[in-house]
C-alpha positions as CSV (number, residue, x, y, z in Angstrom):
1,M,-33.1,143.7,37.9
2,K,-30.8,141.2,36.3
3,D,-30.7,140.0,32.7
4,A,-31.6,136.4,32.0
5,T,-28.8,134.0,31.1
6,L,-29.5,133.5,27.5
7,Y,-27.2,130.6,26.7
8,S,-26.1,127.5,28.7
9,T,-24.4,124.2,28.1
10,L,-27.3,122.5,29.9
11,S,-30.2,121.0,28.0
12,W,-33.4,123.0,28.1
13,Q,-35.0,120.4,30.3
14,D,-32.1,120.7,32.8
15,Q,-32.3,124.5,32.8
16,L,-36.1,124.3,33.5
17,S,-35.5,121.9,36.3
18,N,-32.6,123.8,37.9
19,Q,-33.7,127.4,37.6
20,G,-37.4,127.1,37.1
21,Y,-37.4,128.6,33.5
22,C,-35.8,128.2,30.1
23,Y,-35.4,130.8,27.4
24,L,-35.0,129.4,23.9
25,P,-34.4,131.9,21.1
26,N,-35.5,131.5,17.5
27,Q,-37.4,128.3,17.7
28,T,-39.2,126.7,14.7
29,D,-42.8,125.4,14.9
30,A,-41.3,121.8,14.9
31,Q,-39.1,122.6,17.9
32,L,-42.1,124.2,19.7
33,D,-44.1,121.0,19.1
34,E,-41.2,118.9,20.5
35,I,-41.1,121.1,23.7
36,L,-44.9,120.7,24.2
37,N,-44.7,117.0,23.6
38,V,-41.9,116.5,26.2
39,L,-43.6,118.6,28.9
40,G,-46.9,116.9,29.0
41,Q,-50.5,117.6,28.0
42,V,-51.7,121.0,26.6
43,I,-54.8,121.9,28.6
44,Q,-55.3,125.4,27.2
45,E,-53.9,127.3,24.2
46,T,-54.4,131.1,24.2
47,D,-53.7,133.9,21.7
48,V,-52.3,136.7,23.9
49,I,-52.7,139.7,21.7
50,A,-52.2,143.1,23.3
51,D,-55.3,145.3,23.1
52,A,-55.6,148.7,24.8
53,K,-59.4,148.2,25.0
54,S,-59.3,144.7,26.5
55,P,-61.0,144.5,30.0
56,N,-58.9,141.3,30.6
57,L,-55.5,142.1,32.1
58,V,-53.8,139.2,30.3
59,T,-54.7,140.5,26.8
60,S,-54.5,144.2,27.7
61,D,-51.5,146.4,27.1
62,Q,-51.0,147.2,30.8
63,A,-48.2,146.1,33.0
64,L,-48.8,142.9,35.0
65,D,-47.5,142.4,38.6
66,F,-46.0,139.0,39.6
67,H,-48.4,136.1,39.8
68,T,-48.9,132.5,38.9
69,D,-51.5,131.1,36.5
70,N,-54.1,128.4,37.1
71,H,-52.8,125.8,39.5
72,L,-53.6,123.0,37.1
73,A,-51.0,124.3,34.7
74,R,-47.7,122.9,35.8
75,Y,-45.8,124.6,32.9
76,I,-46.5,127.7,30.9
77,V,-45.0,128.1,27.4
78,W,-45.0,131.4,25.5
79,Y,-44.1,131.4,21.8
80,C,-43.6,134.9,20.3
81,Q,-45.3,135.5,17.0
82,Q,-44.9,139.2,17.0
83,P,-42.8,141.1,19.6
84,A,-43.8,144.5,21.0
85,P,-42.1,147.5,19.3
86,K,-41.6,148.9,22.8
87,G,-42.2,147.4,26.3
88,G,-43.7,144.0,27.0
89,M,-40.7,142.8,28.8
90,S,-41.3,139.4,30.5
91,L,-40.5,139.4,34.2
92,L,-39.8,136.4,36.3
93,C,-39.2,135.9,40.0
94,D,-38.1,132.7,41.7
95,A,-40.6,132.0,44.5
96,E,-38.0,129.7,46.2
97,L,-35.6,132.6,46.6
98,V,-38.4,134.6,48.2
99,Y,-39.5,131.8,50.4
100,A,-36.0,131.1,51.7
101,Q,-36.0,134.6,53.3
102,L,-38.9,133.8,55.6
103,N,-38.5,132.3,59.1
104,E,-40.3,129.1,60.2
105,E,-43.2,131.0,61.8
106,E,-43.8,133.1,58.7
107,K,-43.6,130.0,56.4
108,N,-46.3,128.3,58.6
109,L,-48.6,131.4,58.5
110,L,-48.1,131.8,54.7
111,S,-49.3,128.2,54.1
112,K,-52.6,129.1,55.7
113,I,-53.3,132.1,53.4
114,H,-55.5,131.2,50.5
115,V,-55.8,133.0,47.2
116,Y,-58.9,132.9,45.0
117,E,-58.8,130.9,41.8
118,H,-60.8,131.5,38.6
119,K,-63.0,128.5,37.6
120,V,-61.4,127.7,34.3
121,F,-61.7,124.0,34.6
122,P,-64.2,121.8,36.6
123,E,-61.3,120.6,38.8
124,N,-60.5,124.1,39.9
125,R,-60.8,124.8,43.6
126,N,-62.3,128.0,45.0
127,S,-58.9,129.0,46.3
128,N,-55.3,127.6,46.8
129,P,-52.8,128.2,49.6
130,I,-49.8,130.4,48.6
131,V,-47.5,127.6,49.4
132,R,-48.2,123.9,50.0
133,E,-46.2,120.7,50.2
134,T,-47.1,117.8,47.9
135,G,-45.1,114.7,47.6
136,G,-42.1,116.5,49.2
137,Q,-42.3,119.3,46.7
138,R,-43.3,122.9,47.3
139,K,-45.9,124.4,45.0
140,F,-46.6,128.1,45.0
141,Y,-49.8,129.9,44.0
142,Y,-49.9,133.7,44.2
143,S,-51.8,136.8,42.8
144,F,-51.9,139.9,45.0
145,W,-55.2,141.1,43.5
146,L,-56.9,137.7,44.1
147,A,-56.2,137.7,47.8
148,R,-59.0,138.6,50.2
149,K,-58.7,141.9,52.0
150,K,-58.3,140.2,55.4
151,Y,-55.2,138.4,54.1
152,R,-53.7,141.5,52.4
153,E,-53.8,143.2,55.7
154,M,-51.8,140.5,57.5
155,P,-48.2,141.4,58.4
156,V,-46.8,138.2,56.9
157,F,-48.6,138.8,53.6
158,K,-47.3,142.3,53.4
159,H,-43.8,141.1,54.2
160,W,-44.1,138.4,51.5
161,C,-45.2,141.0,48.9
162,N,-42.3,143.3,49.9
163,L,-39.8,140.5,49.6
164,I,-41.1,139.8,46.1
165,K,-40.7,143.4,45.1
166,A,-37.2,143.5,46.6
167,T,-36.0,140.3,44.8
168,P,-34.1,141.1,41.6
169,A,-36.3,140.1,38.7
170,I,-35.2,138.2,35.6
171,K,-36.1,140.1,32.5
172,I,-36.5,138.7,29.0
173,H,-37.5,140.6,25.9
174,L,-39.1,138.0,23.5
175,K,-38.2,138.4,19.9
176,Q,-40.1,136.7,17.0
177,H,-40.0,132.9,17.3
178,D,-38.5,133.0,20.8
179,T,-39.9,130.6,23.3
180,L,-40.1,131.0,27.1
181,V,-40.9,128.0,29.4
182,I,-41.6,128.3,33.1
183,D,-42.5,126.1,36.0
184,N,-45.8,127.6,37.1
185,H,-45.6,126.0,40.5
186,R,-42.3,127.8,41.2
187,M,-41.9,130.9,39.1
188,F,-43.9,134.1,39.4
189,H,-44.3,136.0,36.1
190,G,-45.3,139.5,35.0
191,R,-44.6,142.0,32.3
192,T,-44.0,145.7,31.7
193,A,-46.5,147.8,29.8
194,I,-46.8,147.2,26.1
195,E,-46.6,149.9,23.4
196,G,-47.9,148.8,20.0
197,N,-48.9,145.3,18.9
198,R,-47.6,142.1,20.5
199,F,-48.8,138.6,19.8
200,L,-47.8,135.6,21.9
201,K,-49.1,132.0,21.8
202,R,-49.5,130.8,25.4
203,Y,-49.8,127.1,26.3
204,W,-50.8,125.7,29.7
205,L,-49.5,122.2,30.3
206,S,-50.2,119.6,32.9
207,L,-48.0,116.6,33.6
208,N,-49.7,113.4,32.4
209,A,-49.2,112.0,35.9
210,E,-51.0,114.9,37.6
């Protein structure tokens, strides 16, 4: 795995556009509000508090494999209120780098594989394709555990998952008041297991035009 580039001469908006994510250390509440206002409309705000007894993977202390969140969230913002004493490393994978390793036949097959989506909003579909083209832009949607068994057994799906595992991950350990922003239609995210307490604020944002 490779370490994230922590500092850049580019603006955070340019970093987000160019690399699919932006890491901003030690942000104030006012700076967080500015980021949220620039990105679009907050459609969900969640307290992500690690709990060993939680049946929900997101709020558990378990490791999470790479995935995307609800497809209506164009951007995801995490604001660290309390870092984990140990573990809880944020992991990112650029889906574009994985996709570029496929041949044309594999890309076509992948676009026909749909992954289940939880009904969080009335507009949610039953499922979404792993990759689709909209307005000349690729959008990815992926969670291994939400794919039907018949898809998980397809050679192209297995190859896709193996490429994700083989792609060097970006790792970021969020400290108090650090902010991480990702393009949810491009970047897969996960985390290592959490030991002790960790508290993140998570925001799902949709572009006003979407």
